[in-house]
C-alpha positions in Angstrom: 88.9 85.7 141.6 88.2 83.8 139.1 84.6 83.4 140.5 84.0 87.1 140.4 85.4 87.2 137.0 82.7 84.2 136.1 79.9 86.4 137.4 81.0 89.4 135.4 81.1 87.3 132.2 77.6 85.7 132.2 76.3 89.3 131.3 78.7 89.4 128.4 77.9 88.8 124.8 79.8 85.9 123.1 82.2 88.2 121.2 83.2 89.9 124.2 83.6 86.5 126.4 86.2 85.6 123.5 88.4 89.0 124.0 88.4 89.1 127.8 89.1 85.6 127.7 91.7 86.3 125.4 93.0 89.5 127.4 93.3 87.6 130.1 95.5 85.0 129.1 97.7 87.3 127.7 98.0 89.5 130.9 98.9 86.0 132.4 101.5 85.6 130.0 103.5 88.8 129.5 102.1 91.1 132.4 101.1 89.0 135.3 100.0 92.1 137.3 97.4 92.9 135.0 95.3 89.8 136.1 94.3 91.9 139.3 93.9 94.9 137.4 90.3 95.9 136.1 90.6 94.8 131.9 89.8 97.8 129.5 87.0 97.4 126.5 88.7 97.3 123.3 88.8 100.9 121.7 88.1 98.9 117.9 88.7 95.9 116.0 90.0 94.9 112.6 87.6 94.0 109.9 89.4 91.0 108.4 87.0 91.0 105.4 88.4 94.2 104.1 91.4 94.2 101.6 93.4 96.3 103.6 92.9 98.6 106.5 95.0 100.1 109.5 93.9 102.0 113.0 94.7 101.9 116.8 93.7 98.8 119.0 93.7 98.8 122.8 95.6 95.9 124.0 96.2 96.9 127.4 95.9 99.9 130.0 97.3 102.8 128.5 99.2 100.7 125.8 97.9 100.5 121.9 98.9 98.5 118.5 98.8 100.6 115.2 98.0 98.0 113.2 97.7 97.2 109.4 96.1 94.6 107.5 96.7 93.5 104.2 94.6 90.3 102.5 95.0 90.1 98.6 95.1 86.4 96.7 94.8 84.3 99.8 97.5 86.0 101.5 97.4 87.7 105.0 99.8 90.3 106.5 99.7 91.7 109.6 101.6 94.5 111.5 101.4 96.1 114.8 103.3 98.6 116.1 103.0 99.3 120.1 102.7 102.5 121.1 101.2 105.0 124.6 99.1 107.8 124.6 99.4 108.3 128.0 103.2 107.6 128.8 106.7 108.0 126.1 105.8 105.0 123.8 107.9 101.2 123.9 109.6 101.0 120.8 108.5 97.3 119.3 107.2 96.3 116.0 106.3 93.3 114.5 105.5 91.9 110.6 103.9 88.4 109.5 103.5 86.7 106.3 100.9 83.4 105.9 100.1 82.2 102.6 99.4 78.6 100.6 102.5 76.9 99.0 101.9 74.2 96.4 100.9 71.5 99.6 101.7 73.3 102.9 100.2 75.9 104.6 103.2 79.0 105.6 103.8 81.5 108.5 106.9 83.3 108.3 108.1 85.8 110.4 111.4 88.2 111.4 111.8 89.1 114.8 114.7 91.9 115.7 115.7 90.8 118.7 119.2 93.2 119.6 121.2 95.8 118.3 124.9 95.1 118.6 128.2 97.6 118.6 131.2 96.2 117.4 134.5 96.5 116.5 135.2 94.7 113.3 139.3 93.4 114.0 139.1 91.2 111.1 137.6 93.6 108.4 135.1 90.5 107.1 132.3 93.2 107.5 130.1 91.0 110.3 130.2 90.6 113.7 132.1 87.3 114.9 131.6 85.5 118.3 131.7 82.0 119.6 130.8 81.8 123.1 132.0 78.4 123.4 135.9 79.9 123.1 134.6 82.3 124.6 135.8 85.2 121.8 133.8 88.2 120.9 134.1 91.5 118.6 130.9 92.8 120.6 131.5 95.9 122.5 127.7 97.1 123.6 124.5 96.5 122.6 121.9 98.7 122.5 118.7 99.0 124.8 115.9 100.8 123.7 113.7 101.8 126.2 111.2 104.4 125.2 110.3 107.3 122.7 108.8 110.6 123.0 106.7 110.7 119.6 104.9 108.3 117.6 103.4 109.0 114.1 101.9 106.6 111.5 100.9 106.4 107.8 98.1 104.3 107.1 97.9 101.9 104.7 97.4 103.0 100.8 97.0 101.3 97.9 98.8 102.6 94.5 99.0 101.0 90.8 102.1 100.6 89.2 102.3 99.3 85.8 99.1 97.5 86.7 99.9 96.2 89.8 98.6 96.9 93.1 100.9 98.2 95.9 100.2 98.6 99.8 102.5 101.1 101.5 102.1 102.0 105.5 104.7 102.7 108.2 105.2 104.1 111.8 108.0 106.6 113.1 109.3 106.4 116.4 110.7 109.8 117.4 113.6 111.0 119.9 114.4 107.4 121.5 116.2 107.1 124.5 118.1 104.2 125.7 121.3 102.9 127.1 124.7 101.6 125.7 125.4 98.4 127.6 128.7 97.0 128.1 129.3 93.4 126.6 130.4 92.1 130.2 130.3 88.5 130.5 129.4 88.9 134.2 125.8 90.2 132.7 125.6 87.8 129.6 127.7 90.5 127.6 125.0 92.7 127.5 122.2 90.5 126.2 120.1 90.2 129.3 121.2 93.0 131.2 124.3 94.7 132.0 125.9 98.3 133.2 125.3 100.7 131.0 128.4 102.5 129.6 126.5 105.7 128.4 122.8 106.8 127.8 121.9 107.3 124.4 119.4 109.5 121.9 118.5 107.9 118.6 117.0 110.8 116.8 114.0 108.9 115.0 113.8 104.6 113.9 111.1 104.4 110.9 109.4 101.4 109.6 108.1 101.7 106.5 106.7 98.9 104.1 105.8 98.2 100.3 103.8 95.0 99.6 102.9 93.7 96.2 102.0 90.7 94.4 103.3 89.6 90.9 101.7 86.2 89.5 102.1 83.8 92.1 105.1 85.7 94.2 104.6 88.3 96.9 107.2 91.0 97.8 107.7 93.1 101.1 110.1 95.8 100.7 111.2 97.3 104.0 112.8 100.4 104.3 114.6 100.9 108.0 115.5 104.4 108.8 117.9 104.7 111.8 119.1 108.3 113.0 121.9 109.3 114.5 122.7 107.6 117.7 124.4 110.7 120.3 125.8 109.7 123.6 124.4 111.4 126.5 126.2 111.7 129.8 126.8 110.2 132.5 129.3 108.5 130.0 132.2 106.3 131.1 135.5 106.5 130.3 137.2 106.2 126.9 133.4 105.1 125.4 133.1 106.4 122.1 131.5 105.1 118.6 134.3 106.2 116.2 135.0 103.3 114.3 132.9 101.1 115.4 130.1 98.8 113.3 126.5 98.6 114.0 124.7 94.9 113.9 121.1 94.2 113.8 120.2 90.3 115.1 117.1 88.7 113.8 115.6 85.7 114.2 113.4 83.8 111.4 110.1 82.4 112.9 108.6 80.2 110.8 106.1 77.4 110.6 105.1 75.3 107.7 102.4 72.2 107.9 104.5 70.1 106.2 108.0 70.5 107.7 110.6 73.0 106.3 114.4 73.5 105.7 116.8 76.5 105.5 119.2 77.0 102.5 121.7 79.4 102.1 123.7 81.3 99.0 122.2 78.3 96.7 123.1 75.2 98.4 121.6 71.9 98.3 122.6 71.3 102.0 120.3 72.5 104.9 121.7 74.8 107.2 120.4 75.0 110.7 121.9 78.0 113.2 121.3 75.6 116.1 123.8 72.5 114.6 126.4 75.3 112.8 129.4 75.8 114.4 131.0 79.1 112.5 129.5 82.5 111.0 129.4 82.3 107.4 128.3 85.7 104.8 125.3 85.0 102.5 123.7 86.7 99.2 120.4 84.8 99.7 118.7 82.3 102.0 115.6 80.2 101.0 113.1 78.5 103.6 112.2 75.1 101.5 109.5 73.1 101.8 108.1 69.7 100.3 108.6 70.1 96.8 109.2 74.2 96.2 110.6 77.2 98.0 108.3 79.2 100.1 110.3 82.0 100.9 113.5 84.1 100.2 115.7 86.5 101.5 117.6 88.7 99.4 120.7 89.3 101.1 122.4 91.5 98.3 122.2 95.1 98.5 123.5 98.6 100.0 122.8 100.9 102.5 123.0 104.5 102.8 125.1 106.1 105.2 123.6 109.5 106.2 127.0 111.7 106.2 127.3 115.0 104.2 126.9 114.0 101.4 125.5 110.8 101.7 127.4 107.7 100.7 126.3 104.1 99.6 128.1 101.3 101.1 127.4 97.4 101.2 125.5 96.0 103.7 126.7 92.7 104.9 124.8 89.8 105.9 125.9 86.8 108.1 124.0 83.6 109.1 124.7 83.2 112.9 125.4 80.0 114.7 123.5 79.3 117.8 127.2 79.7 119.9 127.4 83.4 118.4 125.3 84.6 121.6 125.8 83.3 125.2 124.2 80.4 126.3 121.8 82.5 128.8 121.0 85.4 126.2 117.6 87.2 126.4 117.3 85.4 129.9 117.4 87.8 132.7 116.0 88.3 135.5 112.5 88.2 134.6 112.8 88.2 130.9 112.2 84.4 130.5 109.0 84.7 131.7 108.0 87.3 128.9 109.3 85.5 126.3 107.5 82.2 126.8 104.7 84.3 125.1 105.5 82.5 122.5 103.0 79.5 124.4 100.4 81.8 123.4 101.5 82.2 120.0 101.5 78.6 119.2 98.0 78.0 120.9 96.6 80.5 118.5 98.2 79.4 115.3 94.9 76.9 114.3 93.1 80.1 114.6 95.1 82.1 112.3 97.2 79.8 109.8 95.3 76.5 110.2 98.8 75.6 111.5 98.8 73.0 114.8 99.1 74.6 118.2 101.8 72.0 118.9 104.0 74.3 115.8 107.3 75.5 117.2 107.4 79.3 117.6 110.3 79.3 119.4 113.1 82.0 118.9 115.0 79.6 120.7 114.7 77.2 117.8 115.0 79.2 114.9 117.0 77.3 112.1 118.2 80.8 111.0 119.4 83.1 113.0 121.4 86.4 111.0 122.4 89.5 111.1 122.3 92.5 109.1 125.5 94.3 109.1 126.9 97.8 108.9 130.4 97.8 108.5 130.8 101.8 108.7 128.8 103.5 110.9 130.3 105.5 114.1 126.9 106.4 115.3 125.6 107.9 111.8 122.0 107.9 110.4 121.3 105.0 108.3 118.7 104.2 105.4 118.6 100.6 104.2 115.7 98.7 102.2 115.7 94.8 102.4 113.4 92.9 100.4 112.0 90.0 101.4 110.0 87.4 98.9 107.3 84.4 99.2 106.2 82.0 96.9 102.5 81.0 96.7 99.3 79.2 95.4 96.2 81.5 95.8 93.4 79.6 97.8 94.6 76.1 97.3 94.4 74.9 100.7 91.9 75.5 103.8 92.1 75.0 107.6 90.6 71.3 107.7 89.4 71.7 111.1 87.1 74.8 111.2 87.7 76.6 114.1 85.8 79.5 115.8 86.9 83.0 114.2 87.6 86.1 116.0 89.3 89.0 114.3 91.1 89.8 117.4 93.0 86.6 117.5 95.3 88.2 115.1 95.7 91.3 117.1 96.2 89.3 120.3 98.7 87.2 118.4 100.9 90.2 117.3 100.8 91.7 120.4 102.2 88.8 122.2 105.1 88.8 120.2 105.7 92.7 119.9 105.3 92.8 123.8 108.3 90.3 124.1 110.1 92.9 123.2 108.8 95.9 124.8 108.6 94.5 128.1 112.1 93.2 127.7 113.6 96.1 127.3 111.7 98.0 130.4 113.0 94.7 132.1 116.3 95.1 131.3 116.2 99.0 131.7 115.3 98.3 135.5 117.7 95.8 136.3 120.6 97.9 134.7 119.7 101.1 136.3 119.5 98.7 140.1 123.1 97.6 139.1 124.3 100.9 138.4 123.0 102.3 141.5 
């Protein structure tokens, strides 16, 4: 097969050769079956010389990525949301920032790994779990399978008090999913399991406002999660009444000089891989030598979409590794998909001037955290967390020049975003087989 492919490549331009090779690398990591499928030409590309842009890029047959790109004062922000024109769209999005600090190059991204439904038995507001005991307040995970509609809001630039703001967003509509029982026999629902019910989520919207003031970037994220409705078949006594919702996140960070995490203003480093207990946090910082590079402001309210709406306190918790089952996200087929991180690491020299040996592995994240909505019961939620970066404009350059192809960033973001989408499909199939 490779010999045949080599014959075809001889007739392609240098640009097209790079694109085809990158597609093949991604296919071998994320969708091995596509190695035997003719690869389609890209429908468009991102012009990274633009200050901002948005549009569609075809990443696989029948699967596109809608992107938003921002480049200002030496900072780069890339957003991708997967969708399909031929079938119901997978629900998966990715956003990451890259910039310079006083003496380092930094890449920071957040990955939403799971939606958790729990019973807050001790009333502290967040999900308590320690699977080394084992003990957990988790009752279900929500597995998102596909959405019936996908709409976009292209990047727009506006000025507020002479400060430029860049706004964009997407909405997945009428999302079909499953409420997976937290059964220890199936990794408590993190890697497959038995559906307690099908669910229908009215919509999931992600809107962003990116701005820079002085040497500080602000990324305001607006989450809108529609009403969650149980759809038969539903097991007896299954209900969302009295239950809470948690969004499990992993921070994916790379710094050329290394980094540490601090929480609640402490001078002691925090690491989710060594911590033993979950704890409520109001702030978290990524610390690089000599300065703070990034800050999570965990101090805000969410709006419960009752009639009339009610404003309630959001609860954030730093989560240790033992608050997840040992084999979480490693169900049948899932591990190979998650290894797309290997491609991400290989691409870091091209996108951020960071070595390919950098650790961008969800399994070694120094900051695992949960955004918790203690009062929920399946009712719609609106929430606007803010993330802040501290940068120095154009201070560093990539020490070793590398060939630059604008499609590299698209495939980096697609590789990370496809993890969640393909894992959803795999888990969906496995739960169906188990139920059958």
